[in-house]
N, CA, C and O atoms as a GROMACS GRO file, in nm:
protein
  340
    1UNK      N    1  -0.862   0.156  -0.911
    1UNK     CA    2  -1.053   0.202  -0.873
    1UNK      C    3  -1.152   0.076  -0.814
    1UNK      O    4  -1.268   0.066  -0.852
    2UNK      N    5  -1.098  -0.012  -0.724
    2UNK     CA    6  -1.123  -0.147  -0.670
    2UNK      C    7  -1.155  -0.048  -0.519
    2UNK      O    8  -1.268  -0.046  -0.471
    3UNK      N    9  -1.041   0.030  -0.458
    3UNK     CA   10  -0.936   0.035  -0.347
    3UNK      C   11  -1.089   0.135  -0.339
    3UNK      O   12  -1.193   0.092  -0.288
    4UNK      N   13  -1.071   0.296  -0.410
    4UNK     CA   14  -1.151   0.395  -0.365
    4UNK      C   15  -1.313   0.290  -0.340
    4UNK      O   16  -1.312   0.248  -0.224
    5UNK      N   17  -1.394   0.261  -0.389
    5UNK     CA   18  -1.543   0.258  -0.394
    5UNK      C   19  -1.554   0.109  -0.240
    5UNK      O   20  -1.639   0.100  -0.151
    6UNK      N   21  -1.429   0.015  -0.268
    6UNK     CA   22  -1.412  -0.039  -0.108
    6UNK      C   23  -1.416   0.100   0.006
    6UNK      O   24  -1.495   0.078   0.098
    7UNK      N   25  -1.376   0.176   0.011
    7UNK     CA   26  -1.347   0.253   0.144
    7UNK      C   27  -1.424   0.325   0.128
    7UNK      O   28  -1.451   0.376   0.237
    8UNK      N   29  -1.509   0.381   0.018
    8UNK     CA   30  -1.651   0.426   0.123
    8UNK      C   31  -1.738   0.342   0.098
    8UNK      O   32  -1.842   0.403   0.121
    9UNK      N   33  -1.756   0.273   0.075
    9UNK     CA   34  -1.813   0.149   0.055
    9UNK      C   35  -1.813   0.102   0.225
    9UNK      O   36  -1.926   0.076   0.266
   10UNK      N   37  -1.773   0.096   0.262
   10UNK     CA   38  -1.732   0.064   0.425
   10UNK      C   39  -1.724   0.079   0.506
   10UNK      O   40  -1.722   0.005   0.604
   11UNK      N   41  -1.707   0.301   0.477
   11UNK     CA   42  -1.647   0.384   0.593
   11UNK      C   43  -1.790   0.482   0.617
   11UNK      O   44  -1.857   0.463   0.516
   12UNK      N   45  -1.839   0.546   0.678
   12UNK     CA   46  -1.916   0.633   0.780
   12UNK      C   47  -1.921   0.747   0.679
   12UNK      O   48  -1.809   0.789   0.650
   13UNK      N   49  -2.044   0.821   0.604
   13UNK     CA   50  -2.071   0.936   0.471
   13UNK      C   51  -1.984   1.000   0.556
   13UNK      O   52  -1.889   0.934   0.515
   14UNK      N   53  -1.918   1.096   0.666
   14UNK     CA   54  -1.928   1.175   0.765
   14UNK      C   55  -1.744   1.211   0.697
   14UNK      O   56  -1.689   1.322   0.696
   15UNK      N   57  -1.703   1.121   0.663
   15UNK     CA   58  -1.579   1.074   0.654
   15UNK      C   59  -1.502   1.029   0.543
   15UNK      O   60  -1.382   1.012   0.521
   16UNK      N   61  -1.594   1.017   0.489
   16UNK     CA   62  -1.550   0.870   0.346
   16UNK      C   63  -1.502   0.937   0.213
   16UNK      O   64  -1.437   0.883   0.124
   17UNK      N   65  -1.549   1.069   0.218
   17UNK     CA   66  -1.454   1.151   0.100
   17UNK      C   67  -1.303   1.192   0.164
   17UNK      O   68  -1.246   1.257   0.076
   18UNK      N   69  -1.248   1.184   0.238
   18UNK     CA   70  -1.132   1.232   0.310
   18UNK      C   71  -1.071   1.100   0.329
   18UNK      O   72  -0.948   1.105   0.320
   19UNK      N   73  -1.132   0.956   0.359
   19UNK     CA   74  -1.088   0.847   0.368
   19UNK      C   75  -1.025   0.785   0.145
   19UNK      O   76  -0.931   0.731   0.087
   20UNK      N   77  -1.130   0.833   0.123
   20UNK     CA   78  -1.089   0.821  -0.027
   20UNK      C   79  -0.944   0.895  -0.107
   20UNK      O   80  -0.851   0.847  -0.171
   21UNK      N   81  -0.994   1.092  -0.046
   21UNK     CA   82  -0.848   1.086  -0.030
   21UNK      C   83  -0.735   1.040   0.002
   21UNK      O   84  -0.664   0.977  -0.076
   22UNK      N   85  -0.693   1.080   0.182
   22UNK     CA   86  -0.561   1.040   0.224
   22UNK      C   87  -0.562   0.977   0.130
   22UNK      O   88  -0.535   1.051   0.035
   23UNK      N   89  -0.591   0.793   0.072
   23UNK     CA   90  -0.566   0.780   0.010
   23UNK      C   91  -0.522   0.709  -0.171
   23UNK      O   92  -0.497   0.604  -0.231
   24UNK      N   93  -0.535   0.852  -0.190
   24UNK     CA   94  -0.510   0.881  -0.268
   24UNK      C   95  -0.346   0.934  -0.251
   24UNK      O   96  -0.235   0.884  -0.271
   25UNK      N   97  -0.382   1.023  -0.217
   25UNK     CA   98  -0.207   1.127  -0.076
   25UNK      C   99  -0.155   1.056  -0.121
   25UNK      O  100  -0.068   1.080  -0.204
   26UNK      N  101  -0.187   0.945  -0.084
   26UNK     CA  102  -0.089   0.789   0.012
   26UNK      C  103  -0.005   0.659  -0.105
   26UNK      O  104   0.088   0.580  -0.091
   27UNK      N  105  -0.074   0.685  -0.187
   27UNK     CA  106  -0.092   0.699  -0.314
   27UNK      C  107   0.116   0.677  -0.427
   27UNK      O  108   0.216   0.620  -0.470
   28UNK      N  109   0.017   0.797  -0.401
   28UNK     CA  110   0.156   0.921  -0.502
   28UNK      C  111   0.260   0.920  -0.452
   28UNK      O  112   0.368   0.909  -0.510
   29UNK      N  113   0.223   0.942  -0.225
   29UNK     CA  114   0.366   0.979  -0.132
   29UNK      C  115   0.440   0.846  -0.199
   29UNK      O  116   0.542   0.866  -0.265
   30UNK      N  117   0.388   0.705  -0.181
   30UNK     CA  118   0.497   0.595  -0.194
   30UNK      C  119   0.541   0.591  -0.310
   30UNK      O  120   0.655   0.548  -0.320
   31UNK      N  121   0.456   0.644  -0.460
   31UNK     CA  122   0.577   0.650  -0.617
   31UNK      C  123   0.652   0.749  -0.530
   31UNK      O  124   0.739   0.686  -0.470
   32UNK      N  125   0.654   0.907  -0.491
   32UNK     CA  126   0.769   0.979  -0.436
   32UNK      C  127   0.891   0.882  -0.391
   32UNK      O  128   1.005   0.861  -0.432
   33UNK      N  129   0.823   0.843  -0.306
   33UNK     CA  130   0.951   0.772  -0.186
   33UNK      C  131   1.001   0.669  -0.295
   33UNK      O  132   1.123   0.667  -0.310
   34UNK      N  133   0.931   0.588  -0.370
   34UNK     CA  134   1.101   0.461  -0.394
   34UNK      C  135   1.098   0.534  -0.496
   34UNK      O  136   1.217   0.507  -0.509
   35UNK      N  137   1.074   0.612  -0.596
   35UNK     CA  138   1.148   0.670  -0.739
   35UNK      C  139   1.268   0.753  -0.624
   35UNK      O  140   1.375   0.758  -0.685
   36UNK      N  141   1.286   0.822  -0.468
   36UNK     CA  142   1.362   0.872  -0.409
   36UNK      C  143   1.428   0.802  -0.367
   36UNK      O  144   1.519   0.855  -0.303
   37UNK      N  145   1.433   0.603  -0.374
   37UNK     CA  146   1.485   0.520  -0.338
   37UNK      C  147   1.591   0.489  -0.438
   37UNK      O  148   1.713   0.480  -0.450
   38UNK      N  149   1.488   0.480  -0.500
   38UNK     CA  150   1.565   0.374  -0.616
   38UNK      C  151   1.702   0.505  -0.674
   38UNK      O  152   1.814   0.456  -0.672
   39UNK      N  153   1.695   0.650  -0.718
   39UNK     CA  154   1.701   0.773  -0.700
   39UNK      C  155   1.915   0.686  -0.598
   39UNK      O  156   2.007   0.628  -0.654
   40UNK      N  157   1.899   0.724  -0.460
   40UNK     CA  158   1.964   0.688  -0.417
   40UNK      C  159   2.098   0.600  -0.443
   40UNK      O  160   2.213   0.636  -0.467
   41UNK      N  161   2.021   0.426  -0.422
   41UNK     CA  162   2.064   0.323  -0.504
   41UNK      C  163   2.163   0.349  -0.568
   41UNK      O  164   2.282   0.348  -0.536
   42UNK      N  165   2.081   0.388  -0.722
   42UNK     CA  166   2.162   0.376  -0.808
   42UNK      C  167   2.276   0.480  -0.806
   42UNK      O  168   2.377   0.489  -0.876
   43UNK      N  169   2.238   0.543  -0.723
   43UNK     CA  170   2.415   0.673  -0.677
   43UNK      C  171   2.459   0.589  -0.626
   43UNK      O  172   2.518   0.515  -0.703
   44UNK      N  173   2.462   0.538  -0.451
   44UNK     CA  174   2.545   0.417  -0.364
   44UNK      C  175   2.678   0.348  -0.430
   44UNK      O  176   2.800   0.352  -0.410
   45UNK      N  177   2.593   0.285  -0.516
   45UNK     CA  178   2.717   0.192  -0.597
   45UNK      C  179   2.698   0.070  -0.736
   45UNK      O  180   2.717  -0.044  -0.779
   46UNK      N  181   2.639   0.226  -0.758
   46UNK     CA  182   2.521   0.074  -0.914
   46UNK      C  183   2.660  -0.034  -1.015
   46UNK      O  184   2.637  -0.126  -1.093
   47UNK      N  185   2.727  -0.005  -0.995
   47UNK     CA  186   2.775  -0.120  -1.076
   47UNK      C  187   2.804  -0.273  -0.978
   47UNK      O  188   2.854  -0.361  -1.048
   48UNK      N  189   2.781  -0.311  -0.841
   48UNK     CA  190   2.851  -0.359  -0.754
   48UNK      C  191   2.675  -0.431  -0.742
   48UNK      O  192   2.617  -0.519  -0.804
   49UNK      N  193   2.624  -0.312  -0.594
   49UNK     CA  194   2.513  -0.352  -0.519
   49UNK      C  195   2.383  -0.214  -0.528
   49UNK      O  196   2.283  -0.203  -0.458
   50UNK      N  197   2.428  -0.128  -0.633
   50UNK     CA  198   2.298  -0.073  -0.631
   50UNK      C  199   2.170  -0.110  -0.680
   50UNK      O  200   2.057  -0.072  -0.648
   51UNK      N  201   2.211  -0.190  -0.762
   51UNK     CA  202   2.035  -0.211  -0.867
   51UNK      C  203   2.024  -0.340  -0.770
   51UNK      O  204   1.906  -0.321  -0.739
   52UNK      N  205   2.053  -0.439  -0.709
   52UNK     CA  206   2.028  -0.594  -0.626
   52UNK      C  207   2.004  -0.434  -0.454
   52UNK      O  208   1.952  -0.515  -0.376
   53UNK      N  209   2.006  -0.348  -0.400
   53UNK     CA  210   1.914  -0.277  -0.308
   53UNK      C  211   1.815  -0.266  -0.355
   53UNK      O  212   1.715  -0.282  -0.286
   54UNK      N  213   1.803  -0.233  -0.500
   54UNK     CA  214   1.691  -0.199  -0.555
   54UNK      C  215   1.642  -0.294  -0.626
   54UNK      O  216   1.558  -0.230  -0.690
   55UNK      N  217   1.632  -0.407  -0.665
   55UNK     CA  218   1.475  -0.572  -0.663
   55UNK      C  219   1.476  -0.587  -0.563
   55UNK      O  220   1.359  -0.609  -0.532
   56UNK      N  221   1.590  -0.594  -0.403
   56UNK     CA  222   1.569  -0.662  -0.295
   56UNK      C  223   1.422  -0.554  -0.229
   56UNK      O  224   1.312  -0.605  -0.204
   57UNK      N  225   1.450  -0.407  -0.212
   57UNK     CA  226   1.313  -0.351  -0.184
   57UNK      C  227   1.173  -0.337  -0.257
   57UNK      O  228   1.067  -0.306  -0.203
   58UNK      N  229   1.195  -0.364  -0.386
   58UNK     CA  230   1.090  -0.394  -0.444
   58UNK      C  231   1.029  -0.492  -0.401
   58UNK      O  232   0.932  -0.457  -0.334
   59UNK      N  233   1.040  -0.578  -0.406
   59UNK     CA  234   1.085  -0.764  -0.332
   59UNK      C  235   0.999  -0.746  -0.265
   59UNK      O  236   0.900  -0.807  -0.306
   60UNK      N  237   0.976  -0.669  -0.145
   60UNK     CA  238   0.949  -0.666   0.016
   60UNK      C  239   0.792  -0.616  -0.033
   60UNK      O  240   0.771  -0.518   0.040
   61UNK      N  241   0.690  -0.632  -0.107
   61UNK     CA  242   0.583  -0.615  -0.021
   61UNK      C  243   0.560  -0.729  -0.102
   61UNK      O  244   0.468  -0.795  -0.054
   62UNK      N  245   0.625  -0.800  -0.250
   62UNK     CA  246   0.495  -0.877  -0.251
   62UNK      C  247   0.575  -1.043  -0.191
   62UNK      O  248   0.556  -1.159  -0.227
   63UNK      N  249   0.660  -0.987  -0.091
   63UNK     CA  250   0.666  -1.076  -0.014
   63UNK      C  251   0.559  -1.114   0.059
   63UNK      O  252   0.510  -1.226   0.070
   64UNK      N  253   0.518  -0.983   0.122
   64UNK     CA  254   0.467  -0.960   0.255
   64UNK      C  255   0.329  -0.971   0.143
   64UNK      O  256   0.232  -0.995   0.215
   65UNK      N  257   0.292  -0.964   0.019
   65UNK     CA  258   0.161  -1.046  -0.092
   65UNK      C  259   0.094  -1.195  -0.008
   65UNK      O  260  -0.001  -1.233   0.061
   66UNK      N  261   0.216  -1.236  -0.071
   66UNK     CA  262   0.247  -1.359  -0.079
   66UNK      C  263   0.206  -1.489   0.078
   66UNK      O  264   0.134  -1.588   0.093
   67UNK      N  265   0.340  -1.378   0.197
   67UNK     CA  266   0.295  -1.411   0.287
   67UNK      C  267   0.119  -1.379   0.362
   67UNK      O  268   0.093  -1.437   0.467
   68UNK      N  269   0.016  -1.287   0.299
   68UNK     CA  270  -0.077  -1.283   0.277
   68UNK      C  271  -0.188  -1.415   0.289
   68UNK      O  272  -0.257  -1.460   0.380
   69UNK      N  273  -0.176  -1.434   0.217
   69UNK     CA  274  -0.235  -1.547   0.054
   69UNK      C  275  -0.242  -1.657   0.170
   69UNK      O  276  -0.198  -1.763   0.125
   70UNK      N  277  -0.277  -1.667   0.284
   70UNK     CA  278  -0.302  -1.768   0.382
   70UNK      C  279  -0.314  -1.772   0.499
   70UNK      O  280  -0.320  -1.857   0.588
   71UNK      N  281  -0.320  -1.592   0.481
   71UNK     CA  282  -0.465  -1.530   0.606
   71UNK      C  283  -0.613  -1.551   0.577
   71UNK      O  284  -0.618  -1.641   0.493
   72UNK      N  285  -0.746  -1.506   0.611
   72UNK     CA  286  -0.860  -1.512   0.540
   72UNK      C  287  -0.924  -1.359   0.622
   72UNK      O  288  -0.933  -1.313   0.736
   73UNK      N  289  -0.951  -1.327   0.506
   73UNK     CA  290  -1.042  -1.141   0.539
   73UNK      C  291  -1.144  -1.151   0.451
   73UNK      O  292  -1.145  -1.190   0.334
   74UNK      N  293  -1.260  -1.095   0.548
   74UNK     CA  294  -1.364  -1.095   0.426
   74UNK      C  295  -1.483  -0.967   0.520
   74UNK      O  296  -1.552  -0.972   0.622
   75UNK      N  297  -1.455  -0.874   0.425
   75UNK     CA  298  -1.581  -0.773   0.460
   75UNK      C  299  -1.709  -0.855   0.568
   75UNK      O  300  -1.757  -0.822   0.676
   76UNK      N  301  -1.723  -0.927   0.514
   76UNK     CA  302  -1.808  -1.024   0.678
   76UNK      C  303  -1.718  -1.036   0.851
   76UNK      O  304  -1.769  -1.017   0.961
   77UNK      N  305  -1.621  -1.060   0.830
   77UNK     CA  306  -1.536  -1.119   0.943
   77UNK      C  307  -1.472  -0.916   0.930
   77UNK      O  308  -1.416  -0.876   1.032
   78UNK      N  309  -1.477  -0.869   0.877
   78UNK     CA  310  -1.440  -0.747   0.919
   78UNK      C  311  -1.494  -0.651   0.943
   78UNK      O  312  -1.434  -0.555   0.991
   79UNK      N  313  -1.649  -0.649   0.909
   79UNK     CA  314  -1.753  -0.612   1.004
   79UNK      C  315  -1.814  -0.687   1.101
   79UNK      O  316  -1.914  -0.642   1.157
   80UNK      N  317  -1.767  -0.800   1.129
   80UNK     CA  318  -1.895  -0.861   1.180
   80UNK      C  319  -1.865  -0.825   1.382
   80UNK      O  320  -1.916  -0.896   1.468
   81UNK      N  321  -1.800  -0.740   1.403
   81UNK     CA  322  -1.826  -0.660   1.571
   81UNK      C  323  -1.811  -0.500   1.568
   81UNK      O  324  -1.768  -0.444   1.670
   82UNK      N  325  -1.830  -0.456   1.503
   82UNK     CA  326  -1.771  -0.276   1.436
   82UNK      C  327  -1.954  -0.226   1.452
   82UNK      O  328  -2.055  -0.285   1.416
   83UNK      N  329  -1.936  -0.108   1.514
   83UNK     CA  330  -2.097  -0.086   1.502
   83UNK      C  331  -2.048   0.016   1.320
   83UNK      O  332  -1.948   0.085   1.302
   84UNK      N  333  -2.176  -0.021   1.203
   84UNK     CA  334  -2.161   0.096   1.146
   84UNK      C  335  -2.231   0.200   1.126
   84UNK      O  336  -2.352   0.182   1.109
   85UNK      N  337  -2.171   0.355   1.121
   85UNK     CA  338  -2.262   0.448   1.124
   85UNK      C  339  -2.399   0.570   0.973
   85UNK      O  340  -2.477   0.655   1.015
   0.00000   0.00000   0.00000
């Protein structure tokens, strides 16, 4: 619930609803793609490498999140040079 509020607070009123809708659609699309990939990995070679592929692809977002801990992000920094409508 935090991300749609962040999107609606930081976006222009003209496209606010569209941006929140796109966010929700991308979440559902991501779940669908992840399940399709897991199903393909499960049938690829279930005994030897299938579960390892599923685990490694699921670990990629976690690695990216840990890598971005060193980055400094804030709303003030993001909107410093932009024009808010």
